[in-house]
C-alpha positions as CSV (number, residue, x, y, z in Angstrom):
1,M,-8.8,17.0,-5.8
2,S,-10.6,14.6,-3.5
3,T,-13.6,16.2,-1.7
4,W,-12.6,14.8,1.6
5,L,-9.6,17.1,1.6
6,L,-12.0,20.0,1.7
7,D,-13.6,18.8,5.0
8,P,-13.1,21.7,7.5
9,R,-12.3,19.2,10.3
10,L,-9.0,18.6,8.4
11,A,-8.0,22.3,8.1
12,H,-5.5,22.1,10.9
13,C,-4.1,18.7,10.0
14,R,-1.0,17.5,8.2
15,R,-1.6,14.7,5.7
16,I,0.9,11.8,5.9
17,F,0.7,9.2,3.2
18,L,2.0,6.0,1.9
19,R,1.1,5.7,-1.7
20,E,0.8,2.3,-3.5
21,V,2.4,-0.1,-1.1
22,V,2.8,-3.3,-3.2
23,I,2.4,-6.5,-1.2
24,D,1.9,-10.1,-1.9
25,A,-1.3,-11.0,0.1
26,N,-3.6,-13.9,0.6
27,I,-6.9,-12.2,-0.1
28,G,-10.0,-13.0,-2.0
29,I,-13.0,-15.3,-2.2
30,H,-12.5,-16.9,-5.6
31,A,-10.8,-20.3,-5.8
32,F,-8.0,-18.9,-7.9
33,E,-7.4,-16.3,-5.2
34,R,-7.1,-19.0,-2.5
35,N,-4.3,-20.8,-4.3
36,G,-1.6,-18.4,-3.0
37,P,-0.7,-14.8,-2.6
38,Q,-1.6,-12.2,-5.2
39,K,-0.5,-8.6,-5.8
40,L,-2.2,-6.1,-3.5
41,V,-1.8,-2.4,-3.6
42,V,-2.5,-0.4,-0.5
43,S,-2.6,3.4,-0.1
44,V,-3.0,5.2,3.2
45,D,-3.6,8.8,4.1
46,L,-3.3,9.8,7.8
47,F,-4.4,13.2,9.1
48,V,-2.5,14.4,12.1
49,P,-3.1,17.7,13.9
50,L,-0.3,20.2,13.2
51,A,0.0,20.8,16.9
52,V,1.4,17.3,17.4
53,S,3.2,16.9,14.0
54,T,5.2,20.1,13.6
55,P,8.8,19.4,14.6
56,R,10.6,22.1,16.5
57,H,14.0,20.3,16.6
58,D,14.0,18.2,13.5
59,R,13.6,15.0,15.5
60,I,11.6,11.9,14.5
61,H,9.9,11.6,17.9
62,E,8.2,15.0,17.2
63,V,6.1,13.5,14.3
64,L,4.3,10.4,13.3
65,D,6.9,8.0,11.9
66,Y,6.0,6.5,8.5
67,D,7.3,3.2,9.7
68,F,4.3,2.9,12.0
69,V,2.0,3.1,8.9
70,R,4.0,0.6,6.9
71,S,4.4,-1.9,9.7
72,T,0.6,-1.7,10.5
73,V,-0.2,-2.7,6.9
74,R,2.4,-5.5,6.8
75,Q,1.3,-6.9,10.2
76,R,-2.3,-7.2,9.1
77,I,-1.4,-8.9,5.9
78,D,0.9,-11.3,7.8
79,Q,-2.0,-12.4,10.0
80,G,-3.3,-14.7,7.2
81,H,-6.0,-15.0,4.6
82,I,-8.5,-12.2,4.3
83,N,-11.7,-12.9,2.3
84,L,-12.7,-9.3,1.5
85,Q,-10.9,-6.1,0.8
86,E,-13.6,-4.4,2.9
87,T,-12.4,-6.3,5.9
88,L,-8.8,-5.4,5.2
89,V,-9.4,-1.6,4.9
90,D,-11.7,-1.6,7.9
91,D,-9.1,-3.4,10.0
92,L,-6.3,-1.1,8.9
93,A,-8.4,2.0,9.5
94,R,-9.2,0.8,13.0
95,A,-5.6,0.0,13.8
96,L,-4.3,3.3,12.4
97,L,-7.0,5.4,14.2
98,A,-5.9,3.7,17.5
99,H,-2.7,5.8,17.4
100,P,-3.3,8.8,19.7
101,A,-2.1,11.4,17.1
102,V,-4.3,10.2,14.2
103,H,-7.4,12.3,13.7
104,A,-8.6,10.8,10.4
105,V,-7.6,8.1,8.0
106,R,-8.2,7.0,4.4
107,V,-7.3,3.5,3.4
108,A,-7.6,2.1,-0.1
109,S,-6.9,-1.4,-1.4
110,E,-6.6,-2.6,-5.0
111,K,-6.2,-6.0,-6.6
112,P,-4.7,-5.3,-10.0
113,D,-4.6,-8.9,-11.3
114,V,-8.1,-10.2,-10.7
115,Y,-9.6,-9.6,-14.2
116,D,-7.7,-9.4,-17.5
117,D,-9.9,-6.6,-18.8
118,V,-9.9,-4.4,-15.6
119,E,-6.9,-2.4,-14.3
120,A,-7.9,-3.0,-10.7
121,V,-10.7,-3.8,-8.3
122,G,-10.7,-2.0,-5.0
123,V,-12.2,-0.6,-1.9
124,E,-11.6,2.7,0.0
125,V,-12.7,3.9,3.4
126,F,-12.4,7.3,5.1
127,R,-12.9,7.6,8.8
128,F,-12.6,10.1,11.6
129,N,-11.4,9.3,15.0
130,D,-14.2,9.0,17.5
131,R,-12.1,10.0,20.5
132,G,-13.3,13.2,22.1
133,S,-16.4,13.7,20.0
134,S,-19.2,15.7,21.6
135,N,-21.8,12.9,21.0
136,G,-20.2,10.3,23.3
137,G,-18.0,8.7,20.7
138,A,-20.7,7.7,18.3
139,G,-19.5,10.0,15.5
140,G,-16.5,11.8,14.5
141,S,-14.9,14.7,16.3
142,D,-15.7,18.1,15.1
143,D,-12.2,19.6,14.6
144,C,-8.6,18.6,14.3
145,A,-7.5,20.1,17.6
146,A,-4.8,18.2,19.5
């Protein structure tokens, strides 16, 4: 189990995830990566307070729609060449955290075809939403209250 799942600030959250979204992306700094798109695998975990993600009437407007996450990933990839996976995961985390219901996010990116002798190279970031933190927005909020 990932240790971030044990963070007490996530105790009252639902985890919404998109696992291994496979996309052709223009990403990388090497000459062979600049020749055209390559396979990129993106995984996202969003943490949303139960208070704003527990449906009472079984309606999509009562929860965070997975389409939002998928379209956010695709829109960033469609903006054009990205040099670094770090830039990609930071951009995605920032865009996903802008949603008012998202308390925390984990974004991982993997390039499986860079090296013949390596399964994948990748980057991961985990961030809490700064909205409503007690220290003026410089850190993460202390709990997962709505």
